[in-house]
C-alpha positions in Angstrom: 20.5 -8.2 9.4 21.0 -6.6 6.3 18.6 -5.0 4.4 17.9 -5.6 -0.1 16.1 -4.7 -2.5 14.4 -7.0 -4.8 12.5 -6.3 -8.2 9.8 -7.8 -9.0 8.6 -8.6 -12.9 5.9 -6.3 -13.4 4.5 -5.8 -17.1 1.5 -4.3 -15.5 2.5 -0.4 -15.8 4.9 -0.4 -18.6 7.7 0.1 -16.3 10.9 -2.3 -16.0 9.8 -3.5 -12.2 8.4 -2.3 -9.1 11.1 -1.8 -6.6 10.3 -3.7 -3.4 12.2 -2.2 -0.5 12.3 -4.3 3.1 14.5 -5.6 5.8 14.7 -9.1 4.6 16.6 -11.4 6.9 18.5 -13.7 4.5 16.3 -16.2 2.9 12.5 -16.4 2.1 11.3 -19.8 4.4 8.9 -22.2 1.9 5.3 -21.3 2.6 2.7 -24.1 1.7 -0.5 -22.3 0.5 -2.6 -22.0 -2.1 -2.9 -18.8 -4.5 -6.0 -16.8 -4.0 -7.0 -13.2 -4.9 -9.2 -10.4 -2.7 -12.5 -10.6 -5.0 -13.7 -7.5 -3.1 -12.8 -4.0 -3.1 -11.8 -4.2 0.1 -11.1 -6.8 2.7 -9.8 -6.3 6.6 -7.0 -8.2 7.5 -7.2 -9.3 11.4 -4.9 -10.5 14.0 -6.9 -13.3 14.9 -10.1 -15.1 13.4 -13.0 -12.7 14.7 -14.1 -9.1 13.4 -13.3 -8.3 17.0 -9.8 -8.3 17.2 -7.3 -5.6 15.7 -7.2 -5.0 12.1 -4.1 -5.2 11.3 -3.9 -4.2 7.3 -6.5 -4.7 4.4 -5.9 -6.2 0.8 -7.4 -4.2 -2.2 -9.2 -5.6 -5.3 -7.2 -8.6 -7.0 -4.3 -8.7 -4.1 -2.5 -11.8 -4.7 -3.0 -13.6 -1.2 -1.2 -16.8 0.1 -4.5 -19.0 2.5 -2.2 -21.3 5.1 -5.6 -22.5 6.2 -8.8 -22.1 7.8 -10.9 -21.8 10.9 -14.6 -21.5 10.5 -15.6 -18.6 8.5 -12.0 -17.2 8.6 -8.8 -17.9 6.4 -5.3 -17.8 7.3 -3.5 -16.0 5.0 0.0 -14.2 4.2 -0.2 -10.8 1.8 3.3 -11.1 0.0 2.9 -7.4 -1.8 2.7 -5.6 2.2 5.6 -7.0 3.9 5.6 -7.9 7.5 7.7 -10.8 7.5 9.8 -11.7 4.6 6.9 -14.0 3.6 4.3 -11.6 3.5 1.9 -9.6 5.9 0.3 -12.3 8.2 -2.9 -12.4 10.0 -6.8 -13.5 9.0 -9.5 -13.1 6.3 -12.7 -13.7 5.6 -13.2 -16.8 3.1 -16.2 -15.2 1.4 -13.3 -12.4 0.4 -11.1 -14.8 -1.5 -11.6 -16.3 -4.9 -9.1 -19.1 -5.3 -9.6 -19.9 -9.0 -10.0 -17.0 -11.5 -9.2 -17.4 -15.2 -8.4 -14.0 -15.5 -4.4 -13.2 -17.4 -2.2 -11.4 -14.5 0.4 -10.4 -16.4 -1.3 -7.4 -18.0 -3.0 -4.9 -15.3 -3.8 -1.4 -14.9 -3.6 0.0 -11.4 -5.5 2.6 -10.0 -4.4 6.1 -10.3 -7.2 8.1 -8.6 -9.0 8.1 -4.9 -11.7 5.7 -6.7 -12.4 4.4 -9.9 -15.7 2.6 -11.3 -16.1 -0.2 -13.2 -19.1 -0.4 -15.0 -20.7 -3.2 -17.1 -20.5 -1.5 -20.8 -18.1 1.5 -22.0 -19.8 4.3 -21.3 -20.3 6.7 -18.4 -23.7 6.1 -17.5 -23.3 2.3 -17.9 -24.5 0.5 -14.1 -22.1 0.0 -12.0 -20.5 -3.6 -11.2 -17.6 -2.8 -8.7 -15.4 0.1 -7.3 -11.7 -0.1 -6.8 -9.5 1.9 -5.1 -6.2 3.9 -5.1 -3.0 1.5 -6.0 -5.6 -1.1 -6.8 -4.3 -3.7 -9.8 -6.9 -4.6 -12.5 -6.0 -7.5 -15.0 -7.2 -6.1 -18.9 -7.4 -7.4 -22.2 -8.4 -4.5 -24.8 -9.3 -1.5 -25.0 -12.3 0.7 -26.3 -11.8 4.4 -27.0 -11.2 6.4 -23.9 -12.0 3.0 -22.0 -10.1 -0.4 -20.9 -11.8 -3.8 -20.5 -11.1 -5.8 -17.1 -11.6 -8.4 -15.4 -13.4 -8.9 -11.8 -11.8 -12.0 -10.0 -15.9 -13.0 -8.7 -17.8 -12.5 -12.3 -17.5 -14.3 -15.6 -18.4 -11.5 -17.9 -16.1 -8.2 -17.7 -16.1 -4.7 -16.9 -15.0 -1.6 -18.1 -12.5 1.7 -16.5 -12.1 5.0 -17.7 -8.9 5.4 -18.9 -8.9 9.3 -16.6 -8.6 7.1 -13.5 -6.2 4.2 -14.4 -2.7 4.3 -15.0 -0.7 2.2 -18.0 2.8 3.0 -16.8 3.9 4.5 -13.2 3.8 7.6 -12.3 7.6 9.8 -12.0 9.6 8.6 -9.2 10.2 11.6 -7.6 9.0 13.7 -4.6 6.7 16.5 -6.0 4.6 14.0 -8.1 3.9 11.9 -5.0 2.6 14.1 -3.0 0.4 15.3 -6.0 -0.9 11.7 -5.1 -1.0 11.5 -1.8 -2.9 14.4 -1.9 -6.2 12.9 -3.5 -6.4 11.1 -0.2 -6.7 14.4 1.9 -9.5 14.6 4.4 -9.4 10.4 4.6 -11.0 9.6 7.7 -8.1 7.4 10.2 -8.8 4.0 10.6 -6.0 1.6 12.1 -5.2 -0.4 9.5 -7.1 0.9 6.7 -5.6 1.3 3.1 -8.5 2.9 1.4 -9.8 6.4 1.1 -12.6 4.8 3.1 -10.6 4.9 6.0 -6.6 4.9 6.5 -3.8 4.4 8.7 -0.6 6.9 8.9 1.9 3.9 7.4 -0.8 2.8 5.0 -1.3 6.5 3.7 2.8 6.1 2.8 2.7 2.5 1.3 -0.8 3.3 -0.8 0.9 6.3 -2.3 4.8 4.9 -2.8 3.2 1.9 -4.8 1.4 3.9 -7.1 5.3 5.7 -7.7 6.8 2.1 -8.1 7.8 1.6 -5.0 6.9 -1.2 -2.6 7.7 0.0 1.0 7.0 -2.5 4.2 3.6 -1.7 6.0 4.2 -1.0 9.0 5.8 2.5 10.1 8.4 0.7 12.5 9.9 -1.1 9.7 9.3 2.1 7.1 11.8 3.7 9.1 14.7 1.3 8.3 14.5 1.6 4.2 16.0 4.6 2.6 18.7 6.7 3.5 18.7 9.5 6.6 18.3 12.7 6.3 18.5 15.7 8.8 15.8 18.1 9.3 17.4 20.5 7.8 17.9 18.8 4.5 14.3 17.3 4.1 12.9 17.8 0.8 9.6 17.0 -0.5 8.5 13.8 -0.6 11.1 12.4 2.7 9.4 10.4 5.3 9.4 11.6 8.6 9.2 9.6 11.6 8.2 10.1 15.3 8.3 7.6 18.3 10.0 7.8 21.6 13.3 6.3 20.2 14.4 4.7 17.2 13.7 0.9 18.5 9.7 2.2 19.1 8.9 4.2 15.6 5.0 4.8 16.1 4.1 7.6 13.7 5.2 8.8 10.3 4.3 11.2 7.3 4.9 12.7 4.0 7.4 16.2 4.1 5.9 18.9 2.5 7.8 22.1 2.8 8.5 24.7 4.9 7.9 22.1 8.2 5.2 20.9 7.2 4.1 17.2 6.6 1.0 15.2 5.7 0.0 12.4 7.7 -3.3 10.5 8.9 -3.7 10.5 12.7 -6.6 9.7 14.6 -7.3 13.4 15.1 -7.8 14.9 12.5 -7.5 12.0 9.6 -5.3 12.9 6.1 -4.2 16.6 6.6 -1.2 18.3 7.1 0.7 19.0 10.3 3.7 21.1 11.3 6.9 19.9 12.5 7.3 22.1 15.1 3.9 20.9 16.8 5.0 20.9 20.3 4.2 17.0 20.5 5.7 16.5 16.9 9.0 18.3 18.2 9.4 16.1 20.9 9.0 12.7 19.5 10.8 13.6 16.1 13.1 10.9 14.9 14.3 12.1 11.5 13.6 12.0 8.1 14.3 9.3 5.5 14.7 9.5 1.7 13.8 6.6 -0.4 13.3 8.8 -4.2 16.8 8.8 -5.0 18.1 6.1 -2.3 17.2 3.0 -3.7 21.1 1.9 -5.2 22.8 2.9 -2.0 23.7 0.4 0.9 20.6 0.8 3.1 21.1 0.7 6.9 20.2 -1.9 9.6 17.3 -4.2 10.3 14.0 -4.1 11.3 12.5 -2.2 14.3 11.3 -3.7 17.1 8.1 -2.1 16.6 6.2 -1.6 20.1 3.4 -0.3 19.8 2.9 1.0 16.3 0.6 4.1 15.5 -0.3 3.6 12.4 
């Protein structure tokens, strides 16, 4: 299985492309599906059509979703921007959280660059709130007025307004220190298995989200994130490198963002998003090594997708 580097055309952020790093086993299979968009600020995706099932990931406002079928109030979906299979991340989402038809133009979008952006009815700070949008959400827009952008919402005919301080017109710099500045915006976020927002996030969701803000789409889960970039020895770790943990390379169950001097930022069930130490006994026992993403994309990427084995995200 050969890893490939893909480019998604995105006129969204003033950057030529978002770079997609994933473990793609040959050609993507044809999927018969209807395209939809997430209509709420965040929508959970479950392993089976019940909210008692495992939450496997979440979709954000306006995120593209492929609908494969229905069962009661549930839709069987794929999330193309969250790699788990070549077609996307599979699961089940409540149908009421999706909109199938929208008139909004989707070729000009902003990305939310703060933990929580507020969409208001008029372009002023005291206007009524229409919605919120979480870090890395993409919002279609058509014009600006002063310090405000007019954006579309998938479940409303009338537009909303978001302040320029909360969104990005172009990708943030693809370097480790700027990446960490983005990641620190999620400090103290509670841990949530499958979570992708400041309401709750898991370790690989943290990594996926902050790299997306900096123009890189990584796989969604830690075991497959371990397969991208280039290996880095502990002594050579730089700020923004990924650090991985597990029983062995085929059973990766945790990931964090290296800071410096032996510290890394991660999301864990014990403390949410906070810094940890590589010399912590549990971390030392399970440390598998580092991976560098920025500056490594044009190199031959090693290996194939990991086998998983209880991904602690």
